[in-house]
N, C-alpha and C positions, 0 to 999 in steps of 0.2 A: 197729373200733377199740375196745379195752377201755375201759370206762367209768372215768373219773377225775374227781376233784371239780373244780367249775367254775373256781376260781382257778388251778389248775394248768393247765387247758386254756387259759385266757386268757394265762397266762405263756408257754406254748409258742407260741401264736399271735403274741404280741408279739415274741418272739425271731425267729420266721420273717420277720416283716415288716421289722424293723429290721436284723437281722443276716444275713439271707439274701435280702433284696430282694423278698420276696413282696408281692403286692397284698393289702390288708386283706380285701376281700370274698372273694377266692379262698382265702386262708388260713382265714378263718372257715368257709367252706363245707367245706373239707377236713376240719377238725376237728369240725365239728358233724354232718357227714353220717355216717350209720351208727351214731350213738350215740343211744340213746333217753333224751335228757335231758328232764326236766320243762320245761314252758314257762317257768317262773320261772327255772330254771337257764340255759336257753338265752338268755333275755333278759338275765340277769346277765352272762354271758360276753360277749355282744354289747355291752352297756353298758360293761363294763370296757375292751374292746379299742378301740372307737370313741371312748370318752370319753378314754382316755389318749392316743391319737393326736391327738385334737382339742386337748387342753389340755397337750400335751407341753412347750411352751415355758414355760408358767406353772408347771407342776409342777417343771421343772428349775430355774427361778428360785428357787422355794421351797427345793428340795433344796440348792442351792448355799449358802443362808444357814444351813443347819443341819448340813451335812456337814463333817467335818474332812478329807475326801478329795475331791480334784477329780473331777468327774463322769467325765472321760476316763480316770481311773485305776480306776474302779469296774468290776468284772467285769460283762459284759453281763447275766448271769442275775440278779445282785444288784441291778443298776440297774433292771431291769424289775420286780423284786419291790418295790423302794422306790417306784417310780412307781405301782404298783398300790395300795400302802398309802396314799401321799399322796393319790391321786385319791379313794379311799374316804373319807378323813378330811375332805378339803376339799369334796367335791361330792356324796357320797351320804348323805343324812340318815337313810335307813332302815338303814344299816349302822353299828352302834356303833363308836366309835373303838377300843375294846378288842378287838373282833373283827378289825378291820382289822390291828391290830398283832400279835395272836396268830397269825393265819393267815399273815402275812408271815414271822414267826419260824419257823413250821413249814416253810414253803417254803425258807427260808434254810438250815435244817438239811439239806435234801435237795440243794440246788443250790449250797451254799457250804461254809464250814468254821466252826469255833467262833468265830473272830474276826469273820467276816461276820455271824454270828447276833447277837452283841453289838452290832455296828455298826448293823444294821437295827433292832433293838429300841430302841437309844438314840435314833436319828434320829427314828423314827416317834412315839415317846412324847413326845419334846421338841416336835415339831410339833403333836401332839394337845393338849398342855398350853397352847401359846401361839398357836394358829392365829388367834385374834382379834386378835393383835398384829402380824401380818405386814403390812409396809408395802410398797406398790407405788409405781412412779414417779408423780410428781405430774402430774395431767392438764393443768394450766395451764402449768407450767414446762417439761415435756417431753412434749408430746402424742404424738409418735411412739412413744417408749418406753412410755408409758402404754397405748396401744392394743396395741402388740406384746405386752407382758407380761400385761396384764389379760385380753385376748381371745385370746392365743396364736396370733398370725399372724406370718409372717416380715416383717422390716423393709422389704424391697424392695416387697412387696405393699402394705403400709400406705402407704408414700410415694407409690406410683403412684395409689392410690385417693384419697388426700387431694388430690393434684394435679388429679385428674379430677373428683371428686365433692364435695370439701370434707370437713372434719373430722366434722361431725355425721352426714352420710350414711355416712361410712366407719365410724364407731362403730356405727351402726345395722346396717350390713351385716355387720360382724364379729360382732356379737351374734347376728344371725340365722343366721350360718354355724355357730354353736355350739349351736343348738337342734336337738332331735331332729325330723326331718321326718316328716310323715305317710307312712304306707305306703298308697300309692294304687294302685288297679288299674283296668283298663279292661274293662268288660263286653264279652264277645264277643256282640254283638247278632245274629250269625248263628245263635246257639244259644239265647239267652234274653234277657230284658230286665233292666234294672238291679234292679227290685223282686224279680223271681224269683231273681236271683243273691243278693241280700241275704238272702232266705229260706233258700236252700240253705246259705249260709255260717252263718246263725244256727243251723241244724240241726247244724252242725259246731262249735258253740260259739265262733264268731267274730263279734264285733260289727262291723257294717258300717253306715256312714252315707253319705249322698249327698255327692258331691264339690261343690266350690264353683263351678266354672266350666263343666264339660263334662257333658253329659247322660248319658254312659256311665260316668262316674267314680264309684268308691266308695272311701271311706277305711276301712281295716281297723284294728281294735284287738284286742288280746288274741289275737294270732296266734303260734303256735309255728313249726313247720316248714311253711312255706307250700306247698312242693312235695309234701307228704304229704296235702294236702287233696283230697278227692274232686272238688270243684268245679274245682280246678286240673288234676287228671289228666284230667278230662272236657273240658278246653279251654273252660271257661265264662268265663275271664278271663285277662288278661295284666297283669303288674306294669308300671306306667307312670305317671309323674307327669303331672299335667294340663298343664303347660307343654309337655311332649313331645307330648301329644295335640293341642294347639292347632296344632302344626306341620302335621300331616296335615289338620286342618280348614282351614287357610289354603291348602294345596295344592289342596283342593276337587276331588278326582278324581271323574269321572263313570263310571257302570257300564260303558260301552263303550270307555273310554279305553285307550290304551297308555301306561303310566306307568313311569318309571325312577327307582330309588333307588340312587344311585351309591356310597353309603357306608352300606350297609343294616344292618350289625351294631350292636347285638345282636338287632335284630328288632322292637322296639316299634313304630316308625313304619311299616315296610313291611307288617306284619301289620294295622295300623290302616288303612292305605291299602286293602289287599285287602278288609277288612271294610266300609269306606265305599263300596266299589264293588259291594257285595252279592255278592261271590265271582264277579263277572263281569269281562269285559275281560281285560287282560293286565298284570301287574306284573312287571317285571324288575329284579332287584337284584344288586349285587355288593359285595364287600369284599376288601381286599388280604390278609387273614389267613384261611387255610383253616379253622383251628379255630373262628373266629368264624362262618364260613359254616355250620358244623355246628350251632352254636347256633340260627341263624336257621331252618335246615331243621327242627330239632326243634320250634321254636315254630310254624312253619307247619303241620306235621303235627298237632301237638296241638290247634291251634285249628280244624282242619278246613278250611283254605284251599286252594282248588284253582286259583286264578288267579295264583299267585306262583311264579316260577322264580328261583333264585339260584345264583351261581357265583363263583369266585375271580377277581378282576381288580383291577388297580391303576387307580384312578380318574383318575390323572394322565395315563394313556395313552389316546389317542383310539381308539375302536372305530368304524371308518368305516362299517360296515354299519348303524349306528343314526343316522347323521347325518340330521337333519331328520325323524325318524320319530315322536318322542314328543309326546303331548298335554300331559303334565306331566313335569317332571323335578325331583326333590328332591336337593339337595346338603346333607346334614346333615354338615358338614365336620368332619374331625378338628381338635380345638382344645385349648386349655389346660385346659378343664374348670373354670375358676374360678367358674362359676355353680352348680356342684353340690358345693361343699365341704362343705355340711351332710350330704350323703349319702356322700361319699368324702373324709374329712378328711385322708387321707394325701396328697392332691393338694397341700396346703399345703407339704409338705416335699419333694415330688418335682419340683416345677416351679421352674425358674430363669428369670431374665429373658431370658437368651440364647436360650432355646428359642422365645420368642415370635416373633422375627424369622423363624426357620426355618419355624415353623408358618404364618405369614402367606403366605410364598412358596408353600407347598403348597396353602393354601386358594385363593389366586389362580389357581394352575394348574388345580386341580380345577374351579373355577367356570368358567373359560374353556373348558376341554375339554368340560365337561358342557353348556354353552350350545349347543354344536354339535348336540346331539341334539334340541333343541326345534324343533318345526315352526312355521311362520308361524301366528300366532294362539294358539300354545300358551303355557304358563306355566312359569316357573323359580322355585323357592323355595330360598333359601339360609338355613340355620339353623346355630346353634352352641349349645352349653351353656356359654358363657362370657359374661363381662360386659366384656371388654376391647375398647375402641373400635377398636384397630388390627386386631383379628380379625373385627370385625363391620361397622360402618358404613364404615370406611375401605376394606375389601375390596370392598364393594358399590359404593361411590362411584367407586372407580378403574375397576371393571368397566364400569359404566354410561357413564362418561366415554369409555372406549375402544370401547364397543359400543353406539352410538346406536340400533340397531334394538331394544334392550331398554329398556323404560320401567317405572318403578314403578307399581303399581296400589293403590288404596285397599283396605285390609284391615280396616277398622273392623267390618264386619258379622260377622266371624268371632269377635268377642270380646264377652263380656258387659260391660255398662256399668261394673261395678266396676273393671275393669282397662283400660278404654279410655284411650288416650293420643293426644295431638295428632299424634304422628309417624305414626300408622297411616294418616292421610290421604295421607302421602307414601310409603306402601308398606312401612314397617318398624316394628318395635317392639322395645324392650329390656325384658325382664321381670327383676325382682329378687326375691330371697328376702325381703328386709326390707320392701319396699313392697307386694309382690303376694302374699306367702306362697306362692310357687311356686319351683321351681328357676329359676336365672338363665339365661334363654334369649334369643337374638336370632333374630328371624324377619323375612325380607324376601321380598316377592313381586314378580316382574318378568314383564311380558308381552312376547313377541316380536311385533313389528309386521309384519315381512315376511321 
C-alpha cells in the first residue's frame, strides 16, 4: 500500500469501521500492514482511531453544540474529519490546536467541497477558542447523562452497571475503560525465560518490564509493528493479557493430561496450556470459525508447540467420541466482551442489550455439552472476558444446580495476594479493569465427582 500521511490513514480506517462495518483491530491491521511507518506515526494512527471510537459520544456531544448542521446530515468523510480534529483539540496535549485545525482543513479539501472546508474550519476553530467553557451534564442532577457523556458509554450500559455495582464503581469502571491498556506478552518458556526475552527485546529497542501477576508476563513499551520483531518471529512470546493467562493457570493442566479447549480461538489460552504442559500430553481445541482456526494453527507453529491439535467444530454440538475422556476442559465462552472495552472500544457501540440473552443461552449450551467430556475426578473451567453477572455467575450457578456431580473448588492458590478475593474460596472470581488493572475476566473452576 502506498505510503500516505498518518491522519489520512486514520480517516480511511474510521470510515471503514463506521460506514462499512469493519472491526477496529482488523481495519488497523489492514492499513498498517505493508507500510513502513515510523513508530511515532504508527502509534499516532492507532491513538486517533481507538481514541475517537472510545470517545465518540463525547466528541459528538461537543460537535452538536458548535455545529449549525445536524450530525446526521454531515457527510461521513467530513464527520470523521471533524471528529479527528475535535479529538486532537480536546485530548491530545502534544498536538497544537492550530495543527489539528489546519490538517483537518487540508483533508476537507480532498474529501469535501469549498463549503465543507469553511464549515470544518469554523467549527474546529470555535471549539479551540472556547474548549474550557464546554459544559457537560451535572453529576448530581443527572448522574446517568453525566457518565454517558463525560466517559462516552452507551446509556443502557451505564444504567445496568449502576444497578449492579453502584454509581461510584461505575464511574471508576468507565474511567478505566477509557485508559490505554498495557501491551502484555507471555514468555514462551519452552524457548527462553522472561529475563532472556526482555534482553532480546531490549536489543530490538523495545522496553520490557515484568508483569504484575504472572511470572511469564512482560509489559512492552515503545513497540512499533510487533509482528516484525525477531523475537516474535522466533516464537519467543505470545501477546496475551495477564487475566487471560490466569485462566490457564486456574485450569492447571499436568504434562500427561488430555486437555480440551472448546472455544480455542484466537489461541492465547490453548498455546499457554500446551506450554504449561511442557509440550507433552495432548491438547485438543476447536472453534466454529475456520479462519480463526487458521490463526490458532499459525500461533501453534510459530511457538513450536507439538502437543496441540485444532479443527473447526461448533462447541454447542456434542462429539460423543470424547465423552468422559478429558482430564481438563476449558470453556472460554463467547461473550459480550464488556470486560475488554479498553482494548476494543468499538464493543461499546456494537453490543445491544438484546444480544445478552441470546449469548447466555449459547453459553449455557456450550457449558452443558462440554461438561460431558470431563472424566470423573477431572476439572472444568468456565471463563469469559465480560463483567456481566448473567453471563458469568448466573450461568455457572444454574449449571451446578442442574449438575450436582460438579462442585466448585477453591482457586485462591492460583492468584497473587494483590488480587485475591473472597469468592475464590467458592471457586470463582470476577476481575475488573478498574480494581485489578487487568482485562475484565470471570473464571470459575469445577470438579467432577463421579
